[in-house]
N, C-alpha and C positions, 0 to 999 in steps of 0.2 A: 819644706825646701827653704835653705838660705835665702835671704835677699839678693846678696850679691850676685849667687849663682843663678837665680830665676831671671835677673835683669840681662845678664849673659846669654842664658840658654833660650830665652824668649827673644833676644835680639833687641832689646829696647837700648841696651849699652854694649857696644861692641868688645870691650874686654872686662874681665871680672876685677882686675887690679880698678878700673877706671870706675866699675860700678860699687866698689869697696870705699873708695877715696870719696865717690858723691855721697854715700850714707854716711860717713865720718864725719862730712862737713855739714850735715843737716839739710841737704838738699832732696831728701826722699822721705815720703811720708807715706804710711800704711793706715788707712783708714782715718784720717786727720790727726795721726799721731806721729811726731818724729821718730824716725826709724835707723835701728842700728843695722851694719852689714850681716849679723847674725840673726837678726829678726826672722821669724819664720813667716811663710807667704803661704796663705789656704786658698782655695777657690773661693770666689765671689768677695775678695778683698779689693778695695780701691787703692790704686797706688799713684801718687802724685810726685811726678818729677819736676824739679826746678833746674833747668838745664840752659844755661846762659840765659838768652832774653826769652825762652819758650817754658812755658807749663804746660806739662802733658798730662792728664789724666786717664787712667786705663782701669779695666775690671778683668781681674784673674779669671780667665776661662777654664784653663787646664793647667797641670803641673807637669803632664807628659809632653815632649815635643812631638809633632806628628808631620808626616811630610805634607808639605804646601797646606798647612792650616797655621794660623795664627795662635799663639798661647794665651793670647789678651784680646779684650774689645776696648776700641778707642773710644772715649767718652768725650774728651775734648782736648783741644790743643790750641793755645792762645799765646799772644805775645805779651811782654811785660810792658809796662808803660816807661 
C-alpha cells in the first residue's frame, strides 16, 4: 500500500493530501529512511512521523482496516526540544 494512503486509512493523518505533503517535505521515514508518498508500506515496517513538535514512531501491524482495531502499534511519542 502507498505510504500516503496508509497514513490516511490508519488515521495517523486525517487527509491524504496532508500525508502526501508531509512525505514530500521529508517528515516521514520508513525503517529510518526518508520516504516518498509513493513508497510501499509493508507489515512490520517502522514509520517515524515528524509532525510539528512531536515525533511519533509506529509499527505497522496490518494493511487492511478492521472495525475497532488499530492498524499500527504506537512505539513512542516524544516532543522535540
